[in-house]
Backbone as CSV, one residue per row, in Angstrom:
resi,resn,N_x,N_y,N_z,CA_x,CA_y,CA_z,C_x,C_y,C_z
1,UNK,-3.578,-49.681,0.749,-2.534,-49.325,1.342,-1.568,-49.091,-0.257
2,UNK,-2.042,-49.810,-1.476,-1.334,-49.899,-2.215,-1.352,-48.581,-3.651
3,UNK,-1.762,-48.111,-2.749,-1.421,-46.327,-3.516,-0.753,-45.732,-2.720
4,UNK,-0.088,-46.037,-1.113,-0.121,-45.429,-0.601,-0.701,-44.460,0.220
5,UNK,-1.487,-44.127,-0.183,-2.093,-43.033,1.076,-1.802,-43.179,2.408
6,UNK,-1.939,-44.563,2.830,-1.863,-44.543,5.006,-0.919,-45.614,4.445
7,UNK,-0.112,-45.474,5.657,0.544,-46.404,6.275,-0.055,-47.830,6.153
8,UNK,1.164,-49.232,5.706,0.372,-51.104,6.077,0.697,-50.732,7.426
9,UNK,0.877,-50.810,8.625,1.089,-51.700,9.863,0.502,-49.894,10.446
10,UNK,-0.639,-50.988,11.043,-1.027,-50.329,12.191,-2.434,-51.500,13.125
11,UNK,-3.241,-51.154,13.299,-3.739,-51.151,14.651,-4.707,-52.567,13.786
12,UNK,-3.941,-53.316,14.247,-5.174,-54.916,14.001,-6.554,-55.124,14.062
13,UNK,-7.586,-55.438,12.307,-8.837,-55.542,12.886,-9.154,-56.745,13.473
14,UNK,-10.074,-56.182,14.233,-10.783,-57.476,14.984,-11.145,-58.642,14.773
15,UNK,-11.010,-59.370,15.396,-11.549,-61.035,14.733,-11.218,-60.732,12.907
16,UNK,-10.708,-61.027,12.797,-9.469,-60.803,11.793,-8.782,-60.856,10.659
17,UNK,-7.838,-59.675,11.687,-6.852,-60.197,11.506,-5.870,-61.819,12.328
18,UNK,-4.619,-62.256,11.072,-4.183,-63.454,11.699,-2.942,-63.278,12.797
19,UNK,-3.905,-64.272,13.978,-2.176,-63.926,15.024,-3.053,-64.399,16.671
20,UNK,-3.041,-65.450,17.504,-3.446,-65.268,18.243,-3.833,-64.299,18.821
21,UNK,-2.521,-63.576,19.713,-2.315,-62.351,20.865,-3.955,-61.489,20.149
22,UNK,-3.146,-60.429,18.921,-4.700,-60.175,18.318,-6.170,-60.711,18.678
23,UNK,-6.146,-61.680,17.964,-7.997,-62.353,18.424,-8.760,-62.045,20.440
24,UNK,-7.176,-63.452,20.918,-7.003,-63.221,22.205,-7.422,-61.416,22.803
25,UNK,-6.853,-60.518,22.542,-7.034,-59.946,23.099,-8.252,-58.602,23.052
26,UNK,-8.893,-57.951,21.421,-9.838,-57.705,21.404,-11.035,-58.991,22.103
27,UNK,-11.016,-60.309,22.613,-11.791,-60.534,23.264,-12.313,-60.178,24.525
28,UNK,-11.144,-60.152,24.691,-11.364,-59.484,26.465,-11.392,-58.276,26.433
29,UNK,-10.722,-57.700,25.280,-11.702,-55.969,25.705,-13.586,-56.100,25.580
30,UNK,-13.670,-56.692,24.433,-15.288,-57.160,23.984,-15.553,-57.938,25.668
31,UNK,-15.413,-58.643,26.239,-15.640,-59.313,27.214,-16.025,-58.589,28.535
32,UNK,-14.760,-57.106,28.414,-14.405,-56.383,30.196,-15.594,-55.443,29.360
33,UNK,-15.614,-54.813,28.530,-17.079,-53.597,27.513,-18.063,-54.584,28.171
34,UNK,-18.772,-55.896,27.480,-19.392,-55.498,28.288,-19.797,-56.270,29.251
35,UNK,-18.661,-56.565,30.283,-19.117,-56.188,31.401,-19.921,-55.074,32.020
36,UNK,-18.687,-53.847,32.197,-19.458,-52.651,32.315,-20.601,-52.068,32.138
37,UNK,-20.267,-52.776,30.432,-22.385,-52.014,30.448,-23.275,-53.278,31.613
38,UNK,-22.970,-53.830,31.133,-24.088,-54.888,32.408,-24.806,-53.736,33.652
39,UNK,-22.872,-53.631,34.021,-23.216,-53.215,35.346,-24.033,-51.824,35.465
40,UNK,-23.325,-51.128,34.783,-24.228,-50.276,34.332,-25.007,-49.291,34.242
41,UNK,-26.041,-50.742,33.654,-27.394,-50.707,33.472,-27.965,-50.968,34.777
42,UNK,-27.333,-51.830,35.542,-27.857,-52.131,37.297,-28.126,-50.965,38.047
43,UNK,-26.834,-50.319,37.345,-26.718,-49.249,38.675,-27.438,-48.757,38.196
44,UNK,-27.806,-48.510,37.223,-28.866,-47.336,36.172,-30.247,-47.305,36.976
45,UNK,-30.901,-49.033,36.974,-31.666,-49.454,36.674,-31.801,-48.695,38.555
46,UNK,-31.314,-49.170,39.252,-31.957,-48.993,41.001,-31.625,-47.824,41.159
47,UNK,-31.668,-46.865,40.573,-32.170,-45.291,41.170,-33.490,-44.860,40.391
């Protein structure tokens, strides 16, 4: 950032960046992915 190779604005770092909305969004997204993964594992184990 200080050298100027990359833009300063962008996607906030998950669970590190300051701000409650970012924290909530990444937490909800994490739980959605975990739920989808457990559903996928259950479907594959039935076959």
